C-alpha positions in Angstrom: -8.4 -66.4 -5.9 -7.3 -67.8 -2.8 -3.6 -67.9 -4.0 -3.9 -64.2 -4.9 -5.3 -63.1 -1.4 -2.2 -65.0 0.2 0.2 -63.5 -2.2 -1.2 -60.0 -1.4 -1.1 -60.7 2.7 2.5 -61.8 2.3 3.4 -58.8 0.3 1.8 -56.4 2.5 3.4 -58.0 5.6 7.1 -58.2 4.2 6.9 -54.6 2.9 7.5 -52.8 6.1 10.4 -54.9 6.6 11.9 -54.3 3.5 11.4 -50.4 4.0 12.9 -50.6 7.5 16.1 -52.4 6.4 17.0 -49.6 3.8 19.5 -47.4 5.1 18.8 -43.3 4.9 21.4 -41.7 2.9 24.4 -40.4 4.5 25.1 -36.6 4.0 28.3 -34.7 4.7 27.2 -31.6 6.9 30.8 -30.0 5.8 29.7 -30.1 2.1 26.4 -28.3 2.7 28.0 -25.0 4.2 26.3 -25.5 7.6 27.8 -25.7 11.3 26.1 -28.4 12.9 27.6 -27.4 16.5 25.8 -24.3 16.0 22.6 -25.7 15.4 22.9 -28.2 18.3 23.6 -25.3 20.5 20.5 -23.6 19.2 18.3 -26.7 19.8 19.7 -27.2 23.5 18.9 -23.2 24.2 15.6 -23.8 22.5 14.8 -26.9 24.9 16.0 -25.3 27.9 13.7 -22.1 27.2 10.8 -24.4 26.7 11.7 -26.4 29.8 11.7 -23.0 31.7 8.2 -21.8 30.5 4.9 -23.6 31.4 2.6 -23.6 28.7 -0.4 -25.3 27.8 0.2 -28.8 26.0 -2.0 -27.6 23.1 -0.3 -24.3 22.4 2.3 -24.8 19.7 5.1 -22.2 19.8 7.7 -22.7 17.4 10.8 -20.4 16.5 12.9 -21.4 13.6 16.2 -19.5 12.8 17.8 -20.2 9.5 21.6 -19.4 9.2 23.1 -18.9 5.8 24.2 -16.3 3.5 21.4 -14.6 1.1 22.1 -14.3 -2.6 22.5 -11.0 -3.8 19.5 -9.9 -5.6 19.5 -6.8 -7.7 16.0 -5.6 -8.3 16.8 -2.7 -10.7 18.7 -4.2 -13.5 15.8 -4.8 -15.9 14.1 -1.5 -15.1 15.3 1.9 -15.9 13.5 4.1 -13.4 14.7 7.2 -14.9 12.8 6.9 -18.0 9.0 6.9 -17.3 7.0 4.0 -15.7 8.2 0.8 -15.1 7.1 -1.8 -17.5 4.6 -4.3 -16.7 4.1 -2.1 -13.4 0.9 -1.4 -11.4 -1.4 1.1 -13.0 -1.1 4.6 -11.9 -4.1 6.6 -10.3 -4.8 8.5 -13.7 -5.0 4.9 -15.5 -7.4 3.6 -13.1 -9.5 7.0 -13.3 -9.4 6.9 -17.1 -10.4 2.9 -17.2 -13.2 3.3 -14.7 -15.0 6.6 -15.9 -17.1 6.6 -18.9 -16.2 8.8 -21.9 -19.3 11.1 -21.1 -18.1 12.1 -17.7 -14.2 12.3 -18.3 -13.9 16.3 -19.3 -16.3 18.9 -17.9 -18.7 20.4 -20.3 -17.3 24.0 -19.5 -14.2 24.8 -17.6 -15.4 25.2 -14.1 -12.4 27.6 -13.0 -13.6 30.2 -15.5 -17.1 30.1 -14.0 -15.7 30.5 -10.7 -13.4 33.2 -12.0 -16.4 34.9 -13.3 -18.6 34.6 -10.4 -15.9 36.0 -8.2 -15.5 39.1 -10.7 -19.2 39.5 -10.3 -19.4 39.4 -6.8 -16.5 42.0 -6.4 -18.4 44.4 -8.9 -21.5 43.9 -6.8 -19.8 44.8 -3.7 -18.2 47.8 -5.2 -21.6 49.1 -6.4 -23.2 48.4 -3.1 -20.3 50.4 -1.4 -20.5 53.4 -4.0 -24.4 53.4 -3.4 -23.8 53.8 0.6 -21.3 56.5 0.0 -23.6 58.4 -2.0 -26.4 57.8 0.5 -24.2 59.0 3.3 -23.1 62.1 1.0 -26.6 63.1 0.5 -27.7 62.9 4.1 -24.8 65.2 4.9 -25.6 67.7 2.1 -29.1 67.9 3.3 -27.8 68.7 6.6 -26.1 71.5 5.3 -22.4 70.2 5.7 -19.8 71.2 3.2 -18.4 67.8 2.3 -16.5 66.6 -0.9 -18.4 64.2 -3.2 -17.4 60.7 -3.1 -14.9 59.2 -5.4 -17.0 56.6 -6.8 -19.4 59.2 -8.3 -17.0 60.6 -10.6 -17.2 57.4 -12.8 
C-alpha cells in the first residue's frame, strides 16, 4: 500500500516537469496566409489605445479584428426562386392560419360580401323612398297653398 502511494506521489511530482520539457509545435506563419507584421501593428495600436483610456479594472473591453479572404457562398444554387415556395422554408401566413384555425371556423357560413351588398342596396332604396315621400309632402303643401307646380318625378313610378 505504501509503495503504491509513493509511486503515485513521484508520478504527480514528475509529471509537470515532463510537460514543461515538451516543446510547442513550430508553425510557419507564411504558410498560414497571415501577415504577422500587420497583426503586431494592430496589437501595438490596441495597447496604445488601452493605455490612453482609463477604465475600471473590472470592465473588459476587447476588440477582435479578423483579416482574411472569406469563401464565396452562393445561397441560391439549390433553390429555384422563380417556381413557387422554397422547399423546407418557413411556412407562409396562410399555412399558419390553416394549421391553427379549426375546420369549423375556416370558411364563413354565408358570404359576408353578399350580405353587405344587400344591406347597402336596401339602405339606398329606403333613402329613395324617404326622399320621394318628402318631395310628395312638399308638393301637397304647395298645391293646397294654391300654387301651380309640377308633380315630383318620383310620383310617376
